[in-house]
N, C-alpha and C positions, 0 to 999 in steps of 0.2 A: 235252400240249404238244408232245412229239417223238414221232414213230413210231418203232418198233423198227428199221426199216431206215435212218431217218436217224441214229439213235444209233450203229448199226453202222458206217455210212459215216464218221460223225465220228470214231470211235476208230480204225478200221482204215484210213481214207483211201479216196480214190476213184481207181480206176485203178492204173497201175503207177508213176506219178510220185510221188516222195516229196515231202512238204511240210515246210518248215523251220518253226521257232517264229515266224519273222517273219510267215509267212502267217496264223497263228492269233492274232497279237497284236491287240489292239484299236486302231483307228485313233484319233487324237485327235479327241474330240468324238463318236465313234460309240457306239452303245448295245450292250449284250451280246447283245441279240435279233438285231440285224443282223449282228453279228460271226459269231454261231453259224450263222446262215443262210448267210452267205457262205463260211464254212469248210466247211459240210456240203454246200452246193449245188455247189461246183466248186472248181477250182484257180485261183490267181491267175496273172497273166501271167508273173511271175518264175519261178514254180514249173513252169509248162507248157513252158518253154524247154528244161528238162533241164539247164542249166548252173548254175554257182555264182551265188549272189545277188550276191556282191561282186566279180565279174569286172571287170577293168580293160580293157575293150575289146580283148581278144585280146592283151594285152601279157604277156610272160613275166615271171617274178619277177626274172631278171637284168636284163631291160630296164627294169623298174620301178625297181629299185635303182640301176643304173649310169647311166642317161641321164636328161637332162631334170631335173636336181635343182633344187629351188627354193631351196637353201641359197645363202647369199652366198659368193662366191668369195674374198673377201679379208675380214680382220677389220674389224669396225666401228670407226670413229674414236672416240677416247676421249671421254667425256662432259665431263670437265675436263681439257683438255690442260695438260701441264707444259711449261715452258721447257726447252730443251735444256742439258745440263750442260756447263760449260766448265772445263777443266783449267787450273790455274795457281796462283799463290800465294793462300793463303787470306787473307781479310780478317779474320776473327775465328777465333782458334785457341786452345783450351784449353791450358794450360801442360803438362798430362800427356796430351795427345792421342796422342803416339807411343807412350806406355806402354799407353794404352787399346786401340790398334790391333794391338799385338804380343803374342805369347804371353809370359807371365812365370809359369812353374810355381811352386807352393808349394815352399818350401824352409826349413829351419830355420837355414841359414847366415846370419849377420849380414853387412852391408856387401856386398851382392850387386848386381852390374850384369849385364845380359843382352845377348847378341848374337844377333840373329834371322837364322838361316841358310836360311830358306825360300826366299829370292829368289836364292841362290847355289848353284853346284854344287861349292863347295869342301868339302873334308873337314874335320872338327873339328881335326885336326892342322895343316892349312893355316891355318885361322882363328886358332889359337893362335900359329902363326909370325908372322901379321900383327899380332897384338895385342901380342907381346913388346916391339918398339920403342916402343910407345906407353905400356905400363904398367910395364915392366921389373920392379923389386923391389917394387912397390906391391901386387902380387897375391900371395896366399899359396896359392891353389888354384883349382880349377875344377869345375864340375859339368856333365855333358852330359845333356841331356834329349832323347833320340832321337826320341820320339814327337812332340814339339812342334818338333823341329829348332831347338833353342835351346841356346846355350852360356852357362853362368853363371860369372862371374869373381868369386871371393871376395877382397876387398880387406882389407889389414891394418887400416886405420882408416877411420872414416867421413869424415874430411876428405879423404883421397886418393880415396875413392869419389865424393865430391861434385865434385871437380876433374876427374874423368874422364867425367862424364855428358855424353853427346852427342859425344865425341871420335871422329872417323872412324878406322877401321883401314886405313891406307894408302889406295890408290886403288880398293879393292874396293867401295865403297859401303856397307860395313857400319859400323855405329856401336854404341856401348854406350848402354844406356838403363836406367832403374830400373824396378822393379816398380810397378804402378799402386797408388796408395795405397788401402788398404782402406776400404770405405764402412761407416760405423757400422750396426750391426745394430739393429733395433727391437725 
């Protein structure tokens, strides 16, 4: 079927030009006999040029990467656009919304109200100075939660604690709020 010189040429190649696997790959719909004859008989046009098979018309790698990008310059518009948010008073607000939004660390002290100090640059001592005119002798102690930037005020009774919920501390914008009620565990 094959001559010895044809087999030698097929395994060693013809001439000095190297052939890639693409040259020896069967074409779609071609038979193995015609493929072998084509591979043994000569080189293809891509292999005879001596250049790489996937050359991009003389462009360097930097030119191919940097310029002429087919990517979109700006992000695509959203498939389901949302209306713009408007700040203002809430139409519907849960009674414990302020407690849900602010940190309330766990504590074993009963009758505790918290002051969120994240939005202020005041020290804990300055916040206690602002709280004293409001609470006076109703508070028996405090707890500082430095990691959460929260101050906890311990009230003497539950009734006094309830009366002070939501009261502002001077004109600082700070107010006292209770911890969020615990959700039942399943």
